[in-house]
N, C-alpha and C positions, 0 to 999 in steps of 0.2 A: 786211845787205841780202838780201832774199829773191830768189832767182834764178829763180823761176817765178811764173806768174800763175794763180790759180784763178778761173775765171769761173763765176758762179752765176746761173742763171735762177730767180728766186724763186718764180714761180707753179708751175713744173713741178718745181722742185728738181733740175733737170738741171745737172750741173757738168762743166766741162772744165778740164784743167790743161795749160798750155803753158809752154815754156821762155821765158826773157827774149828770146832770139834770135828765136824764132817770133813772139812778140807784136810786137816791134819791126819785123820784116820784114813782117808782115801789115798793120800800120798804114801802113808806107811804101808797100807795094804798092797798098793801097786809095787812097791819096792820088794815086798816079801814074794810077790809073784813074778819078779824078774824085770821090772821097769828100772832102767838106768837113766836117771834124769840128765838131760843135756845142759840144763841151765836155761834161764829165760833171757830174752833180749831186754835191755834196759828200757825203762819208761822214757818218753820223750823229754821229760824235764831234767834228766841227768846231764850235767855240764862236764864233759870230759876234758875241757880246756883248763879247768881248775885242778891244781895238783892233787887235791885230796879226793877228787871224784873217782870212785871206783864202783864197778858193778860186778857183783859176785855170782850173778845168775840165780838169785834166791827165788823161792816159790812161796815163802811163808810171810810175805808182806803183801799188802794190796796197794802198790805204788803205781800201777798202770803198766807193769812189765808184761811182756808178751811170751806166751808159751808157743813154740814153733809147731808147725803142722806135723812133722814127723814125731816130735816129742808127744804131742797130744794123741796121735794114733797109737803110739807104743804104750802110753798110759792107759788108753782104752783097752788095748790087747791084754795087758797085765791084769786089769780089773775084771775083764771078761773071764779070764782063767779062774778067778777066785769064786765066781758065782756058785759053782757046784759045791763048794765047801762052806757056803754061808747058809745057815738054817733059815727056814721060812718062819719059824716061831721066834717070838721075842724072848730074850733071856730074862730070867727072874732076877731082878736086882732088889736086894733087901735094904731099902732105905726110904725114909719118909721125909721128903724135903719140905712139905707144907708147914710143919711145925716151926722150922727155923727160917724159912724164907720170909714170912710175914713178920716174924718176931724181930724187934729191934731196928726196923727200918724207920727212918725219920718220917713224920707225918707230912712234911712239906714237899716231899718228892712228888713229881708228876707221875701219872700212870705209865707214861712212856719210860721214865727213868726207873721206875720199879720193875717194869718188864725187862729192861736191859740188865739190871742187877740180878734178877732171878735167872735169866738166861746164862749169865756169866757164872753165877754160883753153881748152877746145874752142870754146866760144862766143866767147871773146876772139880766138882765132885766126881764126874766121870773120869777125869784125869787121875784123881786120887785113887779111885777104885781100880784103876789100871785095866780097864776093859781092853782086850786085844781087838784088833780091827774086825776079826770074824764075828766076835760077840757084838761089837758096836753095830755092824750092818745087818745083824739078824733081825728078822721080823719086818716091821714097817720101813726101816732105813734101807732095806734091800731094794725096794722100789725106787727110792731116791738115787741109790747107787747105779741102778740100771739107766735112769734118766741121765745121770752124769756121764755114763759110758757113751750113750747116744750123742750127748753134747760134744764130747771129745772127738767123736768120729767126724764131726763137722770140720775139724782142723784147727788151725791156729786160733788162739783167743787171748784176750787181755784179762789181767787180774786187777780188779779195782776194789 
């Protein structure tokens, strides 16, 4: 399972990469502020001639599906509405991950594998802590959310 989403605006070749946590929280926040997802266009590799091939318009995989222009613009509009309700200060989270992140990881893991595991554990902890989207995007993440809004204003994009 890929733990990040690469979004590509095809006509400008602009790309943005976001963590799984960022992507999920951004979609959740947009829905709270009125975005009604249209569903994505299927990726080119879906074979509709096979009886079991179905595309449900999902956003939560990175299969190369396309978010339509109108959908991307409405997503940006909803997220823009949320900015005034998001604090500029980072929330205080009372957990110390350094003690358990390095503990019990096998010594044979590469540095890249260790970093991937740490990222997934951190994202998983945020899920467990149940941060709502307004808390998640408070502080430094708010800048990334603004960047994502600008990206969505470019129009249609692929999710890889």
